[in-house]
N, C-alpha and C positions, 0 to 999 in steps of 0.2 A: 596371725600378724606377719606382715611382710618382712620386717627388718631384723631378721635373725642372722647373726654373723657366725658362720661355722667355718672353722679352719682345720682341714685335714692335712697333716704333713707326712711325708714319707718316713721321717724318723719315728713318728708316733705309731705308724702302722706296721713297721717292719719287725717289731718284737714278735717272736714266735718260738716254738720249740727249736732247740739247737739243730742246725742242719748237720749232715753227715761230716764227720771229721776225716773220713778216708780221702785220699787224694784221687778222687774220681773227677775227671776233667770237667765234664759238663756241670756236675753238682757244685764243685768248688767255684767255677766261674759264675754260676748263678748266684751263689751266696755272696761272692765279692761284688757283683753288680748290684745286688739288692742293698748291701751295706753302703755302696757308693751312691745310692739314690737313682740308679739307672734302671728304672722299672721295666722299660720295654726290652732291654737286653736281658734282664733277669728272667723275664717270661720265656724268652727264646731258649736260654740255657737250662732253666728248670724243667721246661717241657721235654727237652732232649734228655735230661737226667732221668725223668720218669720213664721214658720209653727205651732207654738204652742201658741203664744200670741195674744191678742186682741189689736191692735195698732191703734192709730189715723193716718190719712194720713201724718201729719208732722213727727210723730215718725217713720213711715214706710220709709219715705224718708231718715231719718237719719240712719236707720238700713241698707238700701241698699247702702248708701254712705259709711258707715263703711265697709260693705262687699266688695264693689269695691276697697277700699283702701287696704284691706287685700289681695285680689286677685292680685292687682298690685305688692304688696311687694313679693308675691310668683311667680311673672312673669307669671301668668295665665291670659294673656291679654284678650282673648276672653271672659272669664268668668267675668273679671272686667268690660268690656264694657257692657255685658249683665246686670250686676247689676246696672251700672249707667243709662242705658237706662230704666230700671224699675223705678228708682228713678225719672227720668224726666217724664216718662209716668204718674206717680202718680201726679206730679206737674201739668201736663197739664190737666188731667182728673178730679182730685179731689180738685183742687184749693189749693193744699199745697204750701208752700213757700220754695224757695231755699234760705236758710239762709246764706250760705257761698259761695263765688265765687270760692272757691277751688273745688267745685263740677264740674264747667265748666273746670277748669284746669285738674283735674284728668281724666275726660272723654276724654279730648283732648289728654292726654298722652296715654290712652288706644287705642284711635282711631289711633294715630300715629303708635303705635306698631303693629297694625293689618293691616296697609297700607291704612287706610281711611284718606288720607291726606287732602282732601277738608273739610271733617267734622271736623278733628282735628284742622285745621286752624280756622274754625268758632268758635269752643269752646275756643281755646287759645286766640283769639282776644277778645272774650267776657271777659275772665278772666283777660287779660292784661288791659282792660279798667277799671276794678274795682280794680285790684291789680297791678299797674304799676311797683312796686318795688319788685315783687315776682320773685326770682331768677329762680325757677323751671319753671315758666311760660315762662320767656324770653328765658331760655336755650332750652326748648322744641320747642318754636317758631323758634329759629334759626335752629334746627335740621330739622324741617318740611320744612322750606324754602329751606334748602340745598337739601333735598330729592325732592323738587319740581323744582330744578334747578333755584332758585331765590337767587343767592349768595349775591346780594346787600342788599336785605331785611334781609338775614341771618346776614350780618355784622351789620346792625342796631340793631337787637335783641341781638347779642353778645356784642355790645357796652354797652348795659344796664347791661349785666352780668359782664363785666369788671368793670364798674362803681360801681356795688353793691358788688362785691367780688374781689377786686384787688389783694388780697393775695392768691387767689386760682389759682393754675396753670392751671386747666381745663378751666377757663375763657379765658386765653390767647391762649391756644391750639385751642379751638373751633373757636375763632375769626381768628386765623392764618389760619385754614383750610378754612374758608369762604373767607378770603382775597385771598388765592391761587385760589379758584374757580372763584373769580372775576377778576383774572389776575393781582392782586396787589402783586406781588411776593416780592418786597423789604419790603413792610409793613408786609407781612406774616413772613418774616425772623425775623423782629424786635419783633413781638409778640412771636414767638417761642423762641427767645433769652431771652425774659422776663420770660417765663415759666421755662427755664433752670436756670435762676438766682434764682427763687423761690425754685426749687427742682433739684439741680445739679446732684444728684445721682439717678434720676428716669429714667428708660429706656424709658418711654413714652415721657417725655419732650426732652430727648436727640434725640430720633428718629424724633420728629417733627422738631427740628432744622436741623438735618441731611437732612430730606426730603425737607424742604424748600430751603436749600442751594443748593441741587441738582437741583431743579427746577429753581433756580436763576443762574445756570451755574457755581457753585462754588463747584464742586465735590471734589476737592483736600482738601478744607477746611472741607467739610462734612465727608470725610472718617473716620477720627479718632473718630468723634462723633458717627458715625454708629457702629464702632467697640466697643466703650464703651457701647452703647445701647444693642448690641448683648450679650456682657459679662453679663450684668445685667438681660436680659430677652431672653435667647437663644431659648425658645420655642414659641416665638411670630412670626407668619408668616409675619406680617407687618414689623417688625423690621429686620428680615432676608432679606426680599425683598428690603428694603431701602439700606442695605449693598451691596446687589447684584447690585442695580441700580448705586450706587456710583462707584463700581469697573468697571462696563460696561462703564460709562461715562468717565472714565480715560483710556479706551482702554484695560482693563484687563478682556476681556470677558471669557477667559478660567477659570479664578478664579470665575467669576460671575455665570457661568452656574450651577455648583452644588448647589450654594446658591439659585438660582431661583427654582431649583427642590425641595430643602428643604423647601423653603417658600410655594410652592404649596402643599407639603405634609402636612404642618402645617395648611394651610388655603385654602383648595381646592375650597371653595365657594366664595372666594374673586375674583370679576371679573378682577380687575387689575392684581392681582398676577397670576391668571389663564391665562390671555392674554400674560403676559411676559414669562410664562413657555412655552406656545405653540409657541410663536415667536422664542424663543431661542432653543427649543428642537425639534420642528416639523416645520421647515421652509418650 
């Protein structure tokens, strides 16, 4: 399902084993930059710290953990995974301690982003066992389960997110998406409706309700919501595609076809959008 809202924040990702308390210039500067949310500067200082300072194994784990968090914030996922793997290698070979379960969570996020779903699941389950109320862990677990075509497990993970963050529209959108994948369309509509109640002027929430209503056979009800969503976010391929789908479901294919083309132009790598474009333009 296209309409998953995932929000990764620097604050959520920077939790890691404590960095060195020594007054080591590059290490201290890296720690301060990371805490301030300046991830690019943190990377520069932490890499200098690793190459120039004499660190204990525990301190080195902390530096690699901080470096991984900075890379995650920069969406440099391969490098983030490499940093976390170094941290765990030190733990395994030098008997250092993993102080914070966030290390498992963050490596799970990095693994998920590079497509290592089985490894991501192992890390995230470990993190969830130690931090059952961590929103980021449960959210990423849900995403991984959906990517693995395990929608029932995704629903369970998103149940936790809804319980922990009931006023966040993304919690309801993600669970709505998993419910759709599980064939529970009516429940998906209700979750999408709750997201709209929280943010009625948000194109993402309106699109989710529009899309779930189409899947529930209520395209006439969906259409005005689709139109509102397009007005708010005209450059979103997913939203334009939903509008086209509603029109086609109402028998207005002539109006839908240019929108399918537009959606494909905006999001050519989306498989569902590409499939509908091919179906309608190259039968």
